[in-house]
Every structure is written in C-alpha cells, then in structure tokens.
C-alpha positions, 0 to 999 in steps of 0.5 A, spaced: 511 521 496 504 525 496 505 526 488 505 518 488 499 517 492 496 523 488 498 519 481 495 513 484 489 515 486 488 519 479 490 512 475 484 508 480 479 514 478 480 515 471 481 507 469 485 509 463 488 502 461 487 494 463 489 493 470 489 500 472 486 499 479 492 494 481 497 499 479 494 505 482 493 501 488 500 499 488 503 506 487 499 508 493 502 503 498 509 504 495 508 512 497 506 509 504 512 505 504 517 511 501 514 515 507 516 510 512 523 510 509 523 517 509 521 518 516 526 513 518 532 516 514 530 524 516 533 525 522 529 531 524 522 533 522 521 539 526 514 541 528 512 536 523 513 531 528 507 530 532 507 522 533 514 518 535 518 516 529 517 509 531 509 510 531 510 513 524 515 507 521 510 502 524 504 505 521 506 507 514 510 501 513 505 496 515 499 500 512 503 500 505 505 493 505 498 491 506 495 495 501 501 492 496 499 485 498 492 486 497 493 489 490 497 483 488 492 478 490 486 482 488 481 478 483 480 477 477 487 474 475 491 475 481 499 477 480 500 473 487 498 466 488 497 465 495 494 457 496 493 458 503 488 464 502 483 459 497 483 454 503 481 459 508 476 462 504 473 455 502 473 453 510 470 459 512 464 459 507 463 452 508 
C-alpha cells in the first residue's frame, strides 16, 4: 500500500511518459482504497488502531475514490466524461 503510493508519487514527480500525472494519481488513490479494504479485512491491528475502524474505512475509501475520480476527469483529454460538470462550470462562470 505504501509502496504503491510511493510509486505513484515518483511517477508524478518524474513525469516519464505521457499521461504520467494521471496514472500516478490513480495509483495514489488506489493505494488509499486498498488501505480501506485492508482495514476492513484485517481483524486486529493492535497498537496501530488509533482511530475507529469505521473512521478509517470512510476516510480512506472516500478520499481514494475522490482522488481517482478527479484524476479521471482531469483536463486535458479526460478519460471520464461527466456532462453535468460542463453545465455546472458554465453556470457558475456566467
């Protein structure tokens, strides 16, 4: 999990190929989602349990999902087209 986030940060920092920022950010979001899944599956984490399991699941899952979605709709040439976003931007910039 930490290694996936580290590789994602390294890809974003070095920018070795086209769309590297998007792939690196998706890796970071996927690492957060994997952390949420691991927190759900592993029954006891001992002294690492500072927060409740529910707090970790919601925080990691929500942040990972939002990061992946933002990476997919990032400009230029988004991989995911959400038509309502264009309408919302047009309405707010008017």
